[in-house]
Biopython code that builds the backbone (N, CA, C, O; Angstrom):
import numpy as np
from Bio.PDB.StructureBuilder import StructureBuilder

atoms = [
    (1, "MET", "N", (18.459, -20.119, 4.347)),
    (1, "MET", "CA", (17.463, -19.062, 4.412)),
    (1, "MET", "C", (16.097, -19.696, 4.174)),
    (1, "MET", "O", (15.933, -20.492, 3.250)),
    (2, "SER", "N", (15.118, -19.345, 5.004)),
    (2, "SER", "CA", (13.783, -19.901, 4.850)),
    (2, "SER", "C", (12.921, -18.991, 3.996)),
    (2, "SER", "O", (13.269, -17.841, 3.732)),
    (3, "LYS", "N", (11.780, -19.537, 3.568)),
    (3, "LYS", "CA", (10.837, -18.769, 2.746)),
    (3, "LYS", "C", (10.448, -17.495, 3.467)),
    (3, "LYS", "O", (10.183, -17.516, 4.669)),
    (4, "GLY", "N", (10.411, -16.396, 2.753)),
    (4, "GLY", "CA", (10.008, -15.133, 3.352)),
    (4, "GLY", "C", (11.149, -14.306, 3.896)),
    (4, "GLY", "O", (10.984, -13.117, 4.168)),
    (5, "GLU", "N", (12.321, -14.933, 4.059)),
    (5, "GLU", "CA", (13.473, -14.181, 4.534)),
    (5, "GLU", "C", (14.151, -13.495, 3.361)),
    (5, "GLU", "O", (14.116, -13.978, 2.229)),
    (6, "SER", "N", (14.754, -12.383, 3.649)),
    (6, "SER", "CA", (15.465, -11.626, 2.630)),
    (6, "SER", "C", (16.956, -11.751, 2.864)),
    (6, "SER", "O", (17.395, -12.068, 3.969)),
    (7, "VAL", "N", (17.727, -11.503, 1.830)),
    (7, "VAL", "CA", (19.181, -11.510, 1.984)),
    (7, "VAL", "C", (19.652, -10.229, 2.652)),
    (7, "VAL", "O", (20.805, -10.142, 3.075)),
    (8, "ILE", "N", (18.779, -9.232, 2.752)),
    (8, "ILE", "CA", (19.109, -7.975, 3.412)),
    (8, "ILE", "C", (18.633, -8.058, 4.857)),
    (8, "ILE", "O", (17.445, -8.245, 5.117)),
    (9, "GLU", "N", (19.559, -7.920, 5.784)),
    (9, "GLU", "CA", (19.233, -8.021, 7.202)),
    (9, "GLU", "C", (18.160, -7.003, 7.587)),
    (9, "GLU", "O", (18.211, -5.846, 7.171)),
    (10, "GLY", "N", (17.189, -7.449, 8.389)),
    (10, "GLY", "CA", (16.137, -6.558, 8.860)),
    (10, "GLY", "C", (14.977, -6.407, 7.896)),
    (10, "GLY", "O", (14.094, -5.574, 8.095)),
    (11, "THR", "N", (14.987, -7.225, 6.842)),
    (11, "THR", "CA", (13.879, -7.176, 5.887)),
    (11, "THR", "C", (13.306, -8.571, 5.677)),
    (11, "THR", "O", (13.934, -9.577, 6.006)),
    (12, "ALA", "N", (12.107, -8.607, 5.124)),
    (12, "ALA", "CA", (11.452, -9.861, 4.762)),
    (12, "ALA", "C", (10.861, -9.683, 3.371)),
    (12, "ALA", "O", (10.641, -8.560, 2.917)),
    (13, "ILE", "N", (10.609, -10.792, 2.706)),
    (13, "ILE", "CA", (10.011, -10.752, 1.375)),
    (13, "ILE", "C", (8.497, -10.866, 1.499)),
    (13, "ILE", "O", (7.983, -11.793, 2.124)),
    (14, "ASN", "N", (7.798, -9.923, 0.903)),
    (14, "ASN", "CA", (6.341, -9.940, 0.849)),
    (14, "ASN", "C", (5.936, -11.155, 0.007)),
    (14, "ASN", "O", (6.299, -11.229, -1.166)),
    (15, "PRO", "N", (5.187, -12.115, 0.585)),
    (15, "PRO", "CA", (4.849, -13.328, -0.160)),
    (15, "PRO", "C", (3.865, -13.104, -1.305)),
    (15, "PRO", "O", (3.689, -13.990, -2.141)),
    (16, "VAL", "N", (3.229, -11.951, -1.362)),
    (16, "VAL", "CA", (2.257, -11.677, -2.423)),
    (16, "VAL", "C", (2.938, -11.074, -3.646)),
    (16, "VAL", "O", (2.786, -11.589, -4.754)),
    (17, "CYS", "N", (3.690, -9.984, -3.455)),
    (17, "CYS", "CA", (4.263, -9.274, -4.608)),
    (17, "CYS", "C", (5.772, -9.439, -4.739)),
    (17, "CYS", "O", (6.347, -9.070, -5.763)),
    (18, "GLY", "N", (6.424, -9.995, -3.705)),
    (18, "GLY", "CA", (7.860, -10.227, -3.778)),
    (18, "GLY", "C", (8.738, -9.062, -3.372)),
    (18, "GLY", "O", (9.963, -9.155, -3.442)),
    (19, "MET", "N", (8.120, -7.952, -2.944)),
    (19, "MET", "CA", (8.911, -6.790, -2.515)),
    (19, "MET", "C", (9.629, -7.081, -1.201)),
    (19, "MET", "O", (9.182, -7.907, -0.405)),
    (20, "SER", "N", (10.735, -6.397, -0.989)),
    (20, "SER", "CA", (11.450, -6.451, 0.273)),
    (20, "SER", "C", (10.795, -5.446, 1.219)),
    (20, "SER", "O", (10.580, -4.290, 0.855)),
    (21, "VAL", "N", (10.480, -5.896, 2.438)),
    (21, "VAL", "CA", (9.772, -5.063, 3.413)),
    (21, "VAL", "C", (10.619, -4.946, 4.678)),
    (21, "VAL", "O", (11.097, -5.955, 5.197)),
    (22, "ALA", "N", (10.807, -3.726, 5.178)),
    (22, "ALA", "CA", (11.528, -3.516, 6.438)),
    (22, "ALA", "C", (10.689, -4.086, 7.578)),
    (22, "ALA", "O", (9.512, -3.753, 7.715)),
    (23, "ILE", "N", (11.293, -4.940, 8.391)),
    (23, "ILE", "CA", (10.575, -5.574, 9.494)),
    (23, "ILE", "C", (10.276, -4.553, 10.587)),
    (23, "ILE", "O", (9.158, -4.493, 11.098)),
    (24, "GLU", "N", (11.270, -3.756, 10.941)),
    (24, "GLU", "CA", (11.077, -2.757, 11.996)),
    (24, "GLU", "C", (10.089, -1.699, 11.516)),
    (24, "GLU", "O", (10.278, -1.082, 10.468)),
    (25, "GLY", "N", (9.054, -1.506, 12.286)),
    (25, "GLY", "CA", (8.046, -0.504, 11.963)),
    (25, "GLY", "C", (7.024, -0.945, 10.930)),
    (25, "GLY", "O", (6.205, -0.141, 10.485)),
    (26, "ALA", "N", (7.063, -2.218, 10.542)),
    (26, "ALA", "CA", (6.113, -2.715, 9.540)),
    (26, "ALA", "C", (4.684, -2.562, 10.052)),
    (26, "ALA", "O", (4.391, -2.873, 11.207)),
    (27, "GLU", "N", (3.806, -2.083, 9.186)),
    (27, "GLU", "CA", (2.408, -1.864, 9.549)),
    (27, "GLU", "C", (1.510, -3.032, 9.179)),
    (27, "GLU", "O", (0.469, -3.233, 9.803)),
    (28, "HIS", "N", (1.896, -3.798, 8.178)),
    (28, "HIS", "CA", (1.032, -4.859, 7.658)),
    (28, "HIS", "C", (1.709, -6.207, 7.891)),
    (28, "HIS", "O", (2.653, -6.575, 7.192)),
    (29, "ILE", "N", (1.204, -6.940, 8.897)),
    (29, "ILE", "CA", (1.806, -8.201, 9.317)),
    (29, "ILE", "C", (0.702, -9.231, 9.513)),
    (29, "ILE", "O", (-0.377, -8.907, 10.010)),
    (30, "ALA", "N", (0.974, -10.464, 9.123)),
    (30, "ALA", "CA", (0.060, -11.572, 9.398)),
    (30, "ALA", "C", (0.883, -12.707, 9.993)),
    (30, "ALA", "O", (2.021, -12.938, 9.583)),
    (31, "THR", "N", (0.311, -13.407, 10.954)),
    (31, "THR", "CA", (0.973, -14.561, 11.549)),
    (31, "THR", "C", (0.201, -15.810, 11.147)),
    (31, "THR", "O", (-1.019, -15.877, 11.302)),
    (32, "ARG", "N", (0.918, -16.786, 10.634)),
    (32, "ARG", "CA", (0.299, -18.042, 10.205)),
    (32, "ARG", "C", (1.196, -19.180, 10.648)),
    (32, "ARG", "O", (2.379, -19.224, 10.308)),
    (33, "GLU", "N", (0.623, -20.104, 11.412)),
    (33, "GLU", "CA", (1.354, -21.266, 11.911)),
    (33, "GLU", "C", (2.664, -20.857, 12.577)),
    (33, "GLU", "O", (3.697, -21.500, 12.390)),
    (34, "GLY", "N", (2.607, -19.777, 13.356)),
    (34, "GLY", "CA", (3.753, -19.314, 14.121)),
    (34, "GLY", "C", (4.765, -18.477, 13.357)),
    (34, "GLY", "O", (5.720, -17.975, 13.950)),
    (35, "ALA", "N", (4.577, -18.318, 12.063)),
    (35, "ALA", "CA", (5.510, -17.521, 11.250)),
    (35, "ALA", "C", (4.886, -16.172, 10.921)),
    (35, "ALA", "O", (3.710, -16.087, 10.568)),
    (36, "LYS", "N", (5.690, -15.122, 11.042)),
    (36, "LYS", "CA", (5.216, -13.785, 10.689)),
    (36, "LYS", "C", (5.511, -13.515, 9.223)),
    (36, "LYS", "O", (6.577, -13.856, 8.711)),
    (37, "HIS", "N", (4.542, -12.893, 8.558)),
    (37, "HIS", "CA", (4.677, -12.510, 7.156)),
    (37, "HIS", "C", (4.449, -11.011, 7.077)),
    (37, "HIS", "O", (3.511, -10.485, 7.675)),
    (38, "TYR", "N", (5.308, -10.328, 6.338)),
    (38, "TYR", "CA", (5.294, -8.868, 6.263)),
    (38, "TYR", "C", (4.875, -8.428, 4.861)),
    (38, "TYR", "O", (5.230, -9.055, 3.862)),
    (39, "PHE", "N", (4.105, -7.328, 4.812)),
    (39, "PHE", "CA", (3.530, -6.863, 3.552)),
    (39, "PHE", "C", (3.807, -5.386, 3.348)),
    (39, "PHE", "O", (3.923, -4.624, 4.308)),
    (40, "CYS", "N", (3.912, -4.989, 2.088)),
    (40, "CYS", "CA", (4.202, -3.597, 1.744)),
    (40, "CYS", "C", (2.956, -2.723, 1.814)),
    (40, "CYS", "O", (3.066, -1.500, 1.903)),
    (41, "SER", "N", (1.781, -3.329, 1.775)),
    (41, "SER", "CA", (0.541, -2.551, 1.739)),
    (41, "SER", "C", (-0.616, -3.364, 2.309)),
    (41, "SER", "O", (-0.524, -4.580, 2.476)),
    (42, "SER", "N", (-1.703, -2.661, 2.600)),
    (42, "SER", "CA", (-2.906, -3.350, 3.075)),
    (42, "SER", "C", (-3.480, -4.227, 1.963)),
    (42, "SER", "O", (-4.090, -5.260, 2.239)),
    (43, "ARG", "N", (-3.289, -3.822, 0.721)),
    (43, "ARG", "CA", (-3.792, -4.620, -0.406)),
    (43, "ARG", "C", (-3.126, -5.998, -0.429)),
    (43, "ARG", "O", (-3.812, -7.014, -0.536)),
    (44, "CYS", "N", (-1.797, -6.039, -0.330)),
    (44, "CYS", "CA", (-1.088, -7.318, -0.307)),
    (44, "CYS", "C", (-1.481, -8.125, 0.925)),
    (44, "CYS", "O", (-1.694, -9.334, 0.831)),
    (45, "HIS", "N", (-1.579, -7.471, 2.072)),
    (45, "HIS", "CA", (-1.982, -8.140, 3.305)),
    (45, "HIS", "C", (-3.347, -8.794, 3.134)),
    (45, "HIS", "O", (-3.526, -9.962, 3.481)),
    (46, "ASP", "N", (-4.307, -8.048, 2.604)),
    (46, "ASP", "CA", (-5.668, -8.560, 2.450)),
    (46, "ASP", "C", (-5.731, -9.698, 1.433)),
    (46, "ASP", "O", (-6.493, -10.647, 1.614)),
    (47, "GLN", "N", (-4.947, -9.610, 0.376)),
    (47, "GLN", "CA", (-4.901, -10.703, -0.601)),
    (47, "GLN", "C", (-4.370, -11.969, 0.060)),
    (47, "GLN", "O", (-4.900, -13.058, -0.161)),
    (48, "PHE", "N", (-3.329, -11.829, 0.866)),
    (48, "PHE", "CA", (-2.755, -12.970, 1.570)),
    (48, "PHE", "C", (-3.778, -13.585, 2.516)),
    (48, "PHE", "O", (-3.950, -14.804, 2.534)),
    (49, "ILE", "N", (-4.453, -12.763, 3.296)),
    (49, "ILE", "CA", (-5.437, -13.244, 4.267)),
    (49, "ILE", "C", (-6.560, -14.006, 3.567)),
    (49, "ILE", "O", (-7.086, -14.976, 4.114)),
    (50, "SER", "N", (-6.930, -13.573, 2.359)),
    (50, "SER", "CA", (-8.028, -14.227, 1.645)),
    (50, "SER", "C", (-7.676, -15.648, 1.197)),
    (50, "SER", "O", (-8.573, -16.477, 1.041)),
    (51, "ASP", "N", (-6.389, -15.944, 0.985)),
    (51, "ASP", "CA", (-5.974, -17.280, 0.544)),
    (51, "ASP", "C", (-4.491, -17.502, 0.833)),
    (51, "ASP", "O", (-3.681, -17.533, -0.094)),
    (52, "PRO", "N", (-4.127, -17.656, 2.110)),
    (52, "PRO", "CA", (-2.708, -17.765, 2.472)),
    (52, "PRO", "C", (-1.985, -18.923, 1.787)),
    (52, "PRO", "O", (-0.820, -18.784, 1.413)),
    (53, "GLU", "N", (-2.653, -20.054, 1.620)),
    (53, "GLU", "CA", (-1.988, -21.213, 1.014)),
    (53, "GLU", "C", (-1.562, -20.939, -0.429)),
    (53, "GLU", "O", (-0.531, -21.438, -0.878)),
    (54, "LEU", "N", (-2.347, -20.154, -1.148)),
    (54, "LEU", "CA", (-1.997, -19.793, -2.520)),
    (54, "LEU", "C", (-0.639, -19.103, -2.553)),
    (54, "LEU", "O", (0.204, -19.414, -3.394)),
    (55, "TYR", "N", (-0.432, -18.164, -1.633)),
    (55, "TYR", "CA", (0.799, -17.376, -1.623)),
    (55, "TYR", "C", (1.959, -18.118, -0.974)),
    (55, "TYR", "O", (3.100, -17.969, -1.411)),
    (56, "LEU", "N", (1.697, -18.905, 0.051)),
    (56, "LEU", "CA", (2.777, -19.639, 0.707)),
    (56, "LEU", "C", (3.290, -20.780, -0.165)),
    (56, "LEU", "O", (4.464, -21.142, -0.087)),
    (57, "SER", "N", (2.420, -21.346, -0.989)),
    (57, "SER", "CA", (2.832, -22.442, -1.869)),
    (57, "SER", "C", (3.552, -21.940, -3.116)),
    (57, "SER", "O", (4.264, -22.695, -3.777)),
    (58, "GLY", "N", (3.360, -20.654, -3.433)),
    (58, "GLY", "CA", (3.945, -20.092, -4.644)),
    (58, "GLY", "C", (3.082, -20.332, -5.871)),
    (58, "GLY", "O", (3.479, -19.985, -6.984)),
    (59, "ALA", "N", (1.897, -20.926, -5.683)),
    (59, "ALA", "CA", (1.011, -21.233, -6.810)),
    (59, "ALA", "C", (0.578, -19.977, -7.560)),
    (59, "ALA", "O", (0.294, -20.034, -8.757)),
    (60, "HIS", "N", (0.528, -18.842, -6.861)),
    (60, "HIS", "CA", (0.134, -17.599, -7.542)),
    (60, "HIS", "C", (1.145, -17.208, -8.621)),
    (60, "HIS", "O", (0.801, -16.503, -9.570)),
    (61, "LEU", "N", (2.373, -17.658, -8.477)),
    (61, "LEU", "CA", (3.400, -17.358, -9.474)),
    (61, "LEU", "C", (3.168, -18.151, -10.757)),
    (61, "LEU", "O", (3.551, -17.709, -11.840)),
    (62, "ASP", "N", (2.539, -19.328, -10.635)),
    (62, "ASP", "CA", (2.241, -20.147, -11.802)),
    (62, "ASP", "C", (1.193, -19.493, -12.692)),
    (62, "ASP", "O", (1.118, -19.787, -13.885)),
    (63, "ALA", "N", (0.385, -18.609, -12.117)),
    (63, "ALA", "CA", (-0.693, -17.961, -12.863)),
    (63, "ALA", "C", (-0.195, -16.807, -13.728)),
    (63, "ALA", "O", (-0.937, -16.296, -14.566)),
    (64, "VAL", "N", (1.051, -16.397, -13.531)),
    (64, "VAL", "CA", (1.608, -15.289, -14.309)),
    (64, "VAL", "C", (1.924, -15.787, -15.713)),
    (64, "VAL", "O", (2.654, -16.763, -15.890)),
    (65, "GLU", "N", (1.373, -15.113, -16.696)),
    (65, "GLU", "CA", (1.606, -15.503, -18.084)),
    (65, "GLU", "C", (2.987, -15.041, -18.533)),
    (65, "GLU", "O", (3.537, -14.071, -18.012)),
    (66, "ASP", "N", (3.533, -15.755, -19.509)),
    (66, "ASP", "CA", (4.799, -15.328, -20.095)),
    (66, "ASP", "C", (4.583, -14.006, -20.813)),
    (66, "ASP", "O", (3.594, -13.824, -21.524)),
    (67, "VAL", "N", (5.507, -13.098, -20.622)),
    (67, "VAL", "CA", (5.437, -11.786, -21.262)),
    (67, "VAL", "C", (6.153, -11.883, -22.604)),
    (67, "VAL", "O", (7.275, -12.388, -22.669)),
    (68, "PRO", "N", (5.523, -11.408, -23.674)),
    (68, "PRO", "CA", (6.170, -11.469, -24.987)),
    (68, "PRO", "C", (7.501, -10.717, -24.994)),
    (68, "PRO", "O", (7.648, -9.690, -24.331)),
    (69, "GLU", "N", (8.453, -11.232, -25.739)),
    (69, "GLU", "CA", (9.767, -10.604, -25.845)),
    (69, "GLU", "C", (9.618, -9.164, -26.326)),
    (69, "GLU", "O", (8.826, -8.879, -27.225)),
    (70, "GLY", "N", (10.376, -8.272, -25.729)),
    (70, "GLY", "CA", (10.331, -6.864, -26.095)),
    (70, "GLY", "C", (9.320, -6.058, -25.310)),
    (70, "GLY", "O", (9.211, -4.847, -25.499)),
    (71, "THR", "N", (8.568, -6.724, -24.418)),
    (71, "THR", "CA", (7.585, -6.021, -23.593)),
    (71, "THR", "C", (8.280, -5.443, -22.377)),
    (71, "THR", "O", (9.107, -6.113, -21.758)),
    (72, "ASN", "N", (7.960, -4.225, -22.032)),
    (72, "ASN", "CA", (8.550, -3.578, -20.851)),
    (72, "ASN", "C", (7.677, -3.761, -19.660)),
    (72, "ASN", "O", (8.007, -3.286, -18.573)),
]
sb = StructureBuilder()
sb.init_structure("model")
sb.init_model(0)
sb.init_chain("A")
sb.init_seg("    ")
for serial, (resi, resn, name, xyz) in enumerate(atoms, 1):
    if name == "N":
        sb.init_residue(resn, " ", resi, " ")
    sb.init_atom(name, np.array(xyz, "f"), 0.0, 1.0, " ", f" {name:<3s}", serial, name[0])
structure = sb.get_structure()
């Protein structure tokens, strides 16, 4: 399975927030280097467009701070 693919057939993983997005009928799509990326919202799409390498590299995940134990 390649980056962005989901284990659920007909869906893709939003590279910004990690949500599963239905490919059929998707409204927010970006193509980069021949690969299509699907987004759950215009907000995620616009964030990706502003810095695609950040999201494709996974570096944005490094910026997430550890959540203290017991936090919901």
